[in-house]
C-alpha positions as CSV (number, residue, x, y, z in Angstrom):
1,M,151.7,76.6,36.6
2,K,153.4,78.7,39.4
3,K,153.6,81.5,36.8
4,N,149.9,81.2,36.2
5,S,149.1,81.3,40.0
6,I,151.1,84.4,40.5
7,F,149.2,85.9,37.2
8,F,145.7,85.1,38.7
9,A,146.7,86.2,42.3
10,V,147.7,89.7,41.0
11,L,144.8,89.6,38.7
12,F,142.1,88.9,41.5
13,A,143.7,91.6,43.8
14,S,143.6,94.2,41.1
15,T,140.0,93.5,40.0
16,G,138.9,93.3,43.8
17,V,137.6,89.7,43.6
18,W,139.2,89.2,47.0
19,A,138.2,92.6,48.2
20,Q,136.3,92.8,51.6
21,K,132.6,93.2,50.5
22,T,131.0,92.4,54.1
23,L,132.1,94.0,57.2
24,T,131.0,92.7,60.5
25,I,131.5,94.7,63.8
26,E,131.4,93.2,67.1
27,H,130.2,96.2,69.2
28,K,131.7,95.4,72.7
29,A,131.6,99.0,74.4
30,E,129.0,101.9,73.9
31,N,130.3,104.8,71.9
32,A,133.4,102.9,70.7
33,M,132.1,102.3,67.2
34,A,134.8,104.3,65.6
35,S,137.6,102.4,67.0
36,E,136.0,99.0,66.3
37,I,135.5,99.9,62.8
38,T,139.0,101.0,62.3
39,A,140.2,97.7,63.9
40,A,138.0,95.5,61.6
41,L,138.4,97.3,58.2
42,T,141.2,95.7,56.4
43,G,140.7,97.8,53.1
44,N,139.0,100.7,51.6
45,A,135.6,101.6,53.3
46,E,134.2,102.1,49.6
47,E,134.8,98.4,48.9
48,I,132.1,97.6,51.7
49,E,128.7,96.8,50.4
50,K,127.1,95.2,53.6
51,L,127.8,96.5,57.2
52,V,126.6,94.0,59.9
53,I,126.7,95.1,63.4
54,T,126.7,92.6,66.2
55,G,127.8,92.5,69.8
56,T,126.4,93.0,73.5
57,A,127.0,96.7,73.9
58,N,124.0,99.1,73.1
59,V,124.4,100.9,69.9
60,T,124.2,104.7,70.8
61,F,123.6,107.9,69.1
62,D,127.4,108.7,68.7
63,D,128.0,105.1,67.4
64,C,125.6,105.9,64.5
65,R,127.5,109.1,64.0
66,A,130.7,107.2,63.8
67,I,129.3,104.7,61.0
68,R,128.1,107.8,59.2
69,A,131.6,109.2,59.4
70,V,133.2,106.2,57.6
71,F,130.6,105.0,55.2
72,T,130.0,108.4,53.1
73,T,129.1,106.9,49.5
74,A,126.5,104.7,47.8
75,A,128.9,101.9,47.8
76,L,127.3,100.6,51.2
77,K,124.2,99.0,50.1
78,T,122.8,97.0,53.3
79,L,123.0,98.1,57.0
80,D,122.1,94.8,59.1
81,L,121.3,95.7,62.6
82,S,119.3,92.3,63.1
83,Q,122.0,91.4,65.7
84,A,122.7,94.8,67.3
85,K,121.5,95.8,70.7
86,F,119.6,99.1,71.6
87,E,119.0,100.5,74.9
88,N,115.2,100.0,75.7
89,D,114.7,98.3,72.2
90,S,114.6,101.9,70.8
91,L,116.7,103.0,68.0
92,P,118.8,106.1,69.2
93,G,116.7,109.3,69.1
94,I,117.9,112.9,68.9
95,P,118.8,114.3,72.4
96,A,116.5,116.8,73.5
97,A,119.0,119.5,73.9
98,Q,120.4,119.2,70.5
99,T,120.2,122.5,68.0
100,P,119.2,122.0,65.3
101,S,116.8,119.5,66.4
102,N,116.2,117.7,63.2
103,V,119.6,116.4,62.6
104,G,119.3,112.5,63.2
105,A,121.8,109.9,64.5
106,F,123.1,109.4,60.8
107,N,122.8,112.9,59.6
108,A,126.3,114.1,61.0
109,T,129.8,112.7,61.4
110,V,130.4,114.5,64.7
111,P,129.6,113.1,68.2
112,Y,127.0,115.0,70.1
113,K,128.1,117.9,72.2
114,E,125.4,119.7,74.3
115,G,125.2,123.4,73.3
116,S,127.2,122.9,70.1
117,S,125.7,123.0,66.6
118,E,129.2,122.6,64.9
119,G,129.2,120.1,62.1
120,L,125.5,119.8,62.1
121,D,123.7,120.4,58.7
122,S,119.8,120.1,58.6
123,N,120.1,119.1,55.1
124,A,122.8,116.5,55.2
125,N,122.2,113.1,53.8
126,G,121.8,109.9,56.2
127,L,123.5,106.8,55.0
128,L,123.0,105.9,51.2
129,V,122.0,102.4,51.7
130,E,119.3,100.6,49.9
131,E,118.3,98.2,52.7
132,V,118.2,98.3,56.4
133,I,117.6,95.2,58.5
134,L,116.0,95.7,62.1
135,P,116.2,93.8,65.3
136,S,113.3,91.3,65.7
137,D,112.5,92.8,69.1
138,L,112.6,96.6,68.3
139,R,109.8,98.6,69.8
140,V,110.5,102.3,68.8
141,V,111.7,103.7,65.6
142,S,113.1,106.8,67.0
143,N,112.8,110.4,65.9
144,R,114.6,111.1,62.5
145,I,116.6,108.0,62.6
146,F,116.3,107.2,59.0
147,R,115.8,110.9,57.8
148,N,117.5,111.6,54.4
149,F,118.0,108.0,53.7
150,K,117.6,108.9,50.2
151,R,118.3,105.7,48.5
152,L,116.2,103.5,50.9
153,I,114.0,101.1,49.1
154,K,113.7,98.1,51.6
155,I,112.9,98.0,55.3
156,T,110.4,95.6,57.2
157,L,109.4,96.8,60.5
158,P,109.3,94.0,63.3
159,S,106.0,92.8,64.8
160,T,107.2,94.2,68.0
161,V,107.3,97.8,66.8
162,K,105.0,100.2,68.7
163,V,106.1,103.7,67.9
164,I,107.1,105.4,64.7
165,D,108.5,108.6,66.1
166,E,108.7,112.1,64.5
167,G,110.4,112.3,61.2
168,A,111.5,108.7,61.4
169,F,111.6,108.3,57.6
170,N,111.5,111.9,56.6
171,K,112.9,112.4,53.1
172,C,113.2,108.6,52.2
173,E,112.4,109.6,48.6
174,Q,112.8,106.2,47.1
175,L,110.8,104.2,49.7
176,K,107.6,102.8,48.0
177,T,106.2,100.7,50.7
178,I,106.3,100.0,54.3
179,N,104.6,97.3,56.7
180,F,102.7,98.7,59.6
181,P,102.8,96.0,62.4
182,N,99.4,94.9,64.1
183,G,100.6,96.3,67.6
184,L,101.8,99.7,66.3
185,T,100.2,102.6,68.4
186,T,101.8,105.8,67.4
187,I,102.7,107.6,64.4
188,G,104.6,110.9,65.0
189,A,104.6,114.3,63.1
190,Y,106.4,114.2,59.9
191,A,107.0,110.4,60.1
192,F,107.0,109.8,56.3
193,Y,106.9,113.5,55.3
194,Q,108.3,113.9,51.7
195,C,108.4,110.2,51.2
196,Y,107.2,111.0,47.6
197,R,107.0,107.3,46.3
198,L,105.5,105.8,49.5
199,G,102.4,104.0,48.2
200,Q,103.4,103.5,44.7
201,D,104.2,99.8,44.9
202,P,101.2,98.3,43.1
203,Q,101.6,95.0,44.9
204,N,102.0,96.3,48.3
205,P,100.0,99.6,48.7
206,V,100.1,101.8,51.8
207,D,96.4,102.1,52.3
208,V,95.5,100.8,55.8
209,L,96.7,101.5,59.3
210,P,96.3,98.7,61.9
211,E,93.4,99.2,64.4
212,S,95.8,99.4,67.2
213,V,97.1,103.0,66.3
214,V,95.5,105.4,68.9
215,G,95.7,109.1,69.6
216,V,96.9,111.9,67.6
217,L,97.8,110.8,64.0
218,G,100.9,113.2,63.7
219,G,101.0,116.3,61.6
220,S,102.5,115.9,58.1
221,A,102.8,112.1,59.0
222,F,102.0,111.4,55.3
223,R,102.4,114.7,53.9
224,Q,103.7,114.6,50.2
225,T,103.5,110.9,49.9
226,S,101.4,108.8,47.5
227,A,99.8,106.9,50.4
228,F,96.0,107.0,50.8
229,I,94.6,105.7,53.9
230,G,90.8,105.1,53.4
231,W,89.9,103.9,57.0
232,L,91.3,105.6,60.0
233,P,91.4,103.5,63.1
234,E,88.6,104.0,65.6
235,G,91.3,105.0,68.2
236,I,92.3,108.2,66.4
237,T,91.4,111.2,68.5
238,E,93.0,113.8,66.2
239,I,94.1,114.0,62.7
240,G,97.1,116.2,62.7
241,A,97.8,119.5,60.5
242,S,98.7,118.6,56.9
243,C,98.6,114.7,57.7
244,F,97.6,113.8,54.4
245,D,98.5,117.1,52.5
246,C,99.7,116.0,49.0
247,T,100.3,119.4,47.5
248,G,103.7,119.6,46.0
249,G,106.5,117.1,45.6
250,G,105.1,115.1,42.8
251,S,103.3,112.6,44.9
252,A,100.5,110.5,43.0
253,V,98.2,107.8,44.4
254,I,98.0,104.8,42.4
255,V,95.3,102.0,42.2
256,P,96.3,99.0,44.1
257,G,97.5,96.2,41.9
258,S,98.4,98.6,38.9
259,D,100.7,101.2,37.8
260,E,97.6,103.4,37.0
261,S,97.0,106.6,38.9
262,V,93.8,106.9,41.0
263,S,91.4,109.3,39.2
264,P,90.0,112.4,40.9
265,G,87.0,111.7,43.0
266,S,87.3,108.0,43.3
267,Q,88.3,107.6,46.9
268,G,86.4,107.7,50.2
269,V,87.6,108.3,53.8
270,T,86.3,106.8,57.0
271,I,86.5,108.7,60.4
272,Y,85.2,107.3,63.5
273,Q,83.5,108.7,66.7
274,H,86.7,109.3,68.7
275,C,88.1,111.8,66.3
276,A,87.4,115.3,67.8
277,K,89.8,117.4,65.5
278,I,90.8,117.5,61.8
279,G,93.8,119.8,61.5
280,D,94.7,122.6,59.2
281,N,95.4,121.4,55.5
282,A,94.8,117.7,56.8
283,F,93.5,116.5,53.4
284,K,94.6,119.4,51.3
285,G,95.2,118.4,47.7
286,Q,93.3,115.0,48.0
287,T,91.3,115.5,44.8
288,Y,90.7,111.7,44.9
289,I,88.1,112.1,47.6
290,D,84.4,111.9,46.6
291,N,83.0,110.7,49.9
292,V,83.7,111.1,53.5
293,E,82.1,109.2,56.4
294,I,82.2,110.6,59.9
295,N,80.7,108.4,62.5
296,R,80.5,111.2,65.2
297,V,77.4,113.0,66.4
298,T,79.5,116.2,67.5
299,P,81.1,117.4,64.3
300,P,85.0,117.3,64.6
301,E,86.4,120.6,65.2
302,I,88.0,121.3,61.7
303,G,91.1,123.5,60.8
304,Q,91.6,125.9,57.8
305,N,91.7,124.3,54.5
306,A,91.4,120.8,55.9
307,F,89.7,119.4,52.6
308,G,91.4,122.3,50.6
309,D,90.2,125.6,49.7
310,P,86.6,126.2,51.2
311,T,85.8,128.5,48.3
312,N,86.2,125.6,45.8
313,E,82.6,124.7,45.8
314,E,83.0,122.7,42.8
315,F,85.3,120.2,44.5
316,L,83.7,120.2,48.0
317,G,80.2,120.1,46.3
318,G,81.3,117.0,44.6
319,I,81.8,115.1,48.1
320,M,79.2,113.1,49.7
321,L,79.4,113.6,53.6
322,Y,77.8,110.8,55.4
323,V,77.0,111.5,59.1
324,P,74.7,110.0,61.8
325,Q,71.1,110.2,61.9
326,G,69.7,113.7,63.5
327,T,73.2,115.5,63.1
328,F,72.4,117.3,59.6
329,D,71.9,120.6,61.4
330,A,75.0,120.3,63.5
331,Y,77.2,119.5,60.4
332,N,75.4,122.1,58.0
333,A,76.4,124.8,60.3
334,I,80.2,124.4,59.9
335,V,82.3,125.3,56.9
336,P,83.5,123.1,55.0
337,Y,81.0,120.4,56.0
338,N,78.1,122.5,54.7
339,K,79.8,122.9,51.3
340,M,79.5,119.0,50.8
341,N,76.4,117.0,50.2
342,I,75.4,115.9,53.7
343,V,73.6,112.6,54.2
344,A,72.5,111.8,57.7
345,E,71.7,108.3,57.6
346,L,74.5,106.5,59.7
347,P,73.6,104.7,62.7
348,V,74.3,106.8,65.9
349,P,77.4,105.6,67.4
350,G,77.1,104.1,70.9
351,E,77.6,101.1,72.7
352,S,78.8,98.2,70.8
353,V,75.9,96.0,69.3
354,V,78.2,93.1,70.0
355,E,78.7,91.5,73.4
356,S,82.5,91.8,73.3
357,V,84.9,93.3,70.7
358,E,87.8,94.3,73.0
359,S,89.1,91.0,74.7
360,V,88.5,88.3,71.9
361,D,90.2,84.9,72.3
362,F,90.6,84.3,68.5
363,S,92.4,86.1,65.6
364,V,91.2,86.7,62.0
365,Y,93.4,86.9,59.0
366,P,94.0,88.7,56.5
367,N,92.8,92.0,57.8
368,P,91.8,93.9,55.5
369,V,90.3,91.0,53.6
370,V,89.4,90.9,49.7
371,N,87.9,87.6,49.3
372,T,88.2,85.1,52.1
373,I,88.7,85.6,55.8
374,S,90.1,82.9,58.2
375,V,89.8,82.4,62.0
376,M,92.2,81.0,64.3
377,T,90.9,79.8,67.6
378,Q,91.5,77.1,70.4
379,N,87.9,76.9,71.2
380,V,85.1,74.9,70.1
381,V,83.0,77.3,68.0
382,K,79.2,76.7,67.4
383,S,78.2,79.6,65.1
384,V,80.0,82.1,62.7
385,K,78.3,85.3,61.9
386,I,79.1,88.4,59.9
387,L,77.4,91.6,61.2
388,D,77.3,95.2,60.0
389,L,78.0,98.0,62.5
390,N,74.3,98.1,63.6
391,G,74.4,94.6,64.7
392,S,72.3,93.3,61.8
393,V,73.4,89.7,60.7
394,L,74.5,89.7,57.0
395,K,75.8,86.1,56.7
396,N,75.6,82.7,58.7
397,F,78.3,80.4,57.9
398,T,78.4,76.5,58.5
399,V,81.3,75.9,61.0
400,D,83.8,73.2,59.8
401,A,87.6,72.5,60.6
402,V,88.9,74.8,57.8
403,M,87.4,78.0,59.4
404,T,87.9,80.0,56.3
405,F,84.7,82.1,55.2
406,D,84.0,83.8,51.8
407,V,83.0,87.6,52.0
408,S,83.9,88.7,48.7
409,D,80.4,89.8,48.0
410,L,80.4,92.2,50.8
411,P,80.7,96.0,50.0
412,N,83.8,97.5,51.0
413,G,83.7,98.8,54.8
414,M,84.1,97.7,58.4
415,Y,82.1,94.5,59.8
416,F,82.1,92.3,62.8
417,I,82.9,88.3,62.5
418,Q,81.1,87.0,65.5
419,L,82.0,83.4,67.0
420,D,79.3,82.6,69.1
421,N,78.9,85.7,71.5
422,T,82.3,87.2,70.8
423,A,83.5,89.4,67.8
424,A,86.1,91.0,66.2
425,K,86.2,93.8,63.7
426,F,87.7,93.4,60.1
427,I,87.9,95.6,57.1
428,K,86.5,94.5,53.7
429,K,88.2,96.3,50.7
């Protein structure tokens, strides 16, 4: 029996059954990650499949560099930051003075040194992990933090995230889906640039942005991805250059719920009244588009090749452009709008036809909705109505305790759900 025990002990050791698979680092001091890893690691770094960061000290830019210096292969599958601390609840961004400016926290193995580019390679990989787990109170996914995480396939953004900064997921080539929290306000330039497969998960399509997104939708944010956003939030003031440019890189939009590619000329885009500019190449290569709805009296300033080559009259001539009543001449005076089939029939944007859509005291889910929409409220409700954007009542519902309502027969688009005299917008798709 003793001989057998010795034999199995040798066997387990040689086969790695007893090898360290998960490494937990208690991070006690900023910029001390390198020494903390050395102290905690009892074997070969290539044996570690999961790295867990805990502790009370903030994880810094150089701490991330220290992690990258040790874990250089695809053996590490998971980076668990759920218990880690970050200054201002923001992942470490690139120092403003660093040159080159696109080498993120995990894209080099040397500490940051102002004025020095030694050891910095713009093409360097990030960690080769497949999964990243984020803290539940994270607010900012900082610039280029996950750049070149070329094997990343799973990451969930916490509900607290407000900002996806420039290049945050640039070149995450295997990432097929991402969730956008309802409180998200900003998507920076190059945020998902060259995430070729983003949008190719048939069960979790990337096709809607939350209404909370405002301001400039960053240039090249979804360039060379397979994501198609049909309705742009009302608070968007500018669609950045090449924002949805899908030329190059092999990106292909698929039909949600299937593995089939979307057919050319089968998708629509809706842009609202606050959008004053559509940048150069913004929708270049989006041959899926066959209708565009612009709810703005003054035509948005439009850049070169915003919808592709303006001389491609066959493609542009196949697009129906819906604009507000009385604006035909304004749109017809501008290329490439005048290459499209302009239909000036939308209601003129103005003051909301509903008493209140800003400060509602109830919530609706899911949003967007396919079949049924549910309402959560603490108040006693006497009436529930569905209105179109003109304020016309489309549906009246009987109020009951369930507060779930069938809207499956509504055409795709944006609507109000009104409880008594207060309303919220929702998207039917």
